[in-house]
C-alpha positions in Angstrom: 52.6 -101.5 -123.6 53.5 -98.3 -121.8 50.9 -95.8 -120.7 50.9 -92.2 -121.7 52.1 -90.8 -118.4 53.0 -87.5 -116.8 56.5 -87.6 -118.2 55.0 -88.0 -121.7 52.5 -85.3 -121.1 55.2 -82.8 -120.0 57.4 -83.7 -123.0 54.5 -83.3 -125.4 53.5 -79.9 -123.8 57.0 -78.7 -124.6 56.3 -79.3 -128.3 52.6 -78.6 -128.7 50.0 -76.8 -126.7 46.4 -78.0 -127.0 43.3 -76.6 -125.3 41.5 -79.0 -122.9 38.3 -78.8 -125.1 39.3 -77.7 -128.6 35.8 -78.0 -130.0 34.1 -76.5 -127.0 32.1 -79.7 -126.6 29.2 -80.0 -124.2 29.6 -82.2 -121.1 27.3 -84.8 -122.8 29.4 -84.7 -126.0 32.5 -85.1 -123.9 31.0 -88.2 -122.2 30.0 -89.7 -125.6 33.5 -89.0 -126.9 35.2 -90.6 -123.8 33.0 -93.8 -124.3 33.8 -93.9 -128.0 37.5 -93.6 -127.5 37.5 -96.3 -124.8 35.6 -98.5 -127.2 38.3 -97.9 -129.8 41.1 -99.1 -127.6 42.7 -102.4 -128.9 45.6 -103.9 -127.1 46.0 -100.8 -125.0 46.2 -98.4 -127.9 44.0 -96.4 -130.3 45.1 -96.6 -133.9 45.2 -93.4 -135.9 42.5 -94.7 -138.3 40.3 -95.6 -135.3 40.7 -92.1 -134.0 39.7 -90.6 -137.3 36.7 -92.9 -137.4 35.6 -91.9 -133.9 35.8 -88.2 -135.0 33.7 -88.9 -138.1 31.1 -91.0 -136.3 30.6 -88.5 -133.5 30.9 -85.4 -135.8 33.7 -83.9 -133.7 37.1 -82.7 -134.7 40.1 -85.1 -134.8 41.8 -82.8 -132.4 39.0 -83.3 -129.9 39.6 -87.1 -130.2 43.3 -86.7 -129.7 42.8 -84.6 -126.6 40.5 -87.2 -125.1 43.0 -89.9 -125.9 45.6 -87.9 -124.0 43.2 -87.3 -121.1 42.6 -91.1 -120.8 46.4 -91.7 -120.9 46.2 -93.8 -124.0 48.8 -93.9 -126.7 48.1 -93.6 -130.4 49.6 -96.1 -132.8 49.6 -97.1 -136.4 50.0 -93.5 -137.8 48.7 -93.5 -141.4 51.8 -91.7 -142.4 54.3 -93.9 -140.5 55.2 -91.3 -137.9 56.3 -92.4 -134.4 57.3 -95.9 -135.6 59.0 -98.0 -132.9 62.2 -98.6 -134.9 63.1 -94.9 -135.1 64.8 -95.6 -138.5 64.6 -93.3 -141.4 61.9 -94.3 -143.9 63.3 -93.8 -147.4 60.4 -95.1 -149.4 59.4 -98.7 -150.1 58.5 -100.8 -153.0 54.9 -100.8 -151.8 54.6 -97.0 -151.6 57.1 -95.5 -154.1 57.1 -91.8 -154.9 57.7 -90.0 -158.2 59.6 -86.9 -158.9 56.3 -85.0 -159.2 55.4 -86.0 -155.7 58.9 -85.0 -154.5 58.5 -81.6 -156.2 55.1 -81.0 -154.7 56.4 -82.0 -151.2 59.2 -79.4 -151.6 56.6 -76.8 -152.5 54.6 -77.7 -149.3 57.7 -77.4 -147.2 58.6 -74.0 -148.7 55.1 -72.7 -148.0 55.3 -74.1 -144.4 52.4 -76.4 -145.2 54.0 -79.8 -144.6 51.4 -80.9 -142.2 49.4 -84.0 -141.7 46.4 -82.4 -143.4 48.6 -81.0 -146.1 50.0 -84.5 -146.9 46.6 -86.0 -147.1 45.3 -83.2 -149.3 48.3 -83.6 -151.7 47.8 -87.3 -151.8 44.1 -86.8 -152.8 45.0 -84.3 -155.4 47.7 -86.5 -156.9 45.6 -89.6 -156.5 48.3 -91.5 -154.6 48.5 -93.0 -151.1 49.4 -90.6 -148.3 52.4 -92.8 -147.5 53.9 -92.1 -150.9 53.8 -88.4 -150.1 55.3 -89.0 -146.7 58.0 -91.2 -148.1 59.1 -88.3 -150.4 59.2 -86.0 -147.4 61.2 -88.6 -145.3 63.7 -89.2 -148.2 64.6 -85.5 -147.9 64.7 -85.5 -144.1 61.6 -83.2 -143.7 59.7 -83.4 -140.5 55.9 -83.4 -140.6 54.0 -81.2 -138.1 50.5 -80.6 -136.9 49.1 -84.1 -136.5 45.4 -84.0 -136.9 45.0 -86.0 -133.7 47.4 -83.6 -131.9 50.1 -86.1 -131.4 52.8 -83.7 -132.7 
């Protein structure tokens, strides 16, 4: 496991700029958030679903959780959409999470509207009653990049 270090922080800041306290949390809330994030660490990482759970349990934004994860120099793993996978290979769909032409058409619309974001993918998946990974597989098959991670990873 490699920590999220200053080199990573600098590289990320070139791609995305996040405020230190996006939700303007009180000092007490920040302390609770720090404790909850530390408790969510498994094998040196916080999984994406665990980060979402911390946000829900504490009633804070996912972005607040992501900023705290960065402050604690922890890496996020197990993205629910398959982003930042170790292999760096293109994901062109899988038998487990296939996508239909309707999903592909709707992904194209999201991209054209500049709404191919993490939240946009999850919303489309809910609307179409499919798994978010099916939507992401359609985007990946077309070489589209997702933006605006809800934890602020990208």
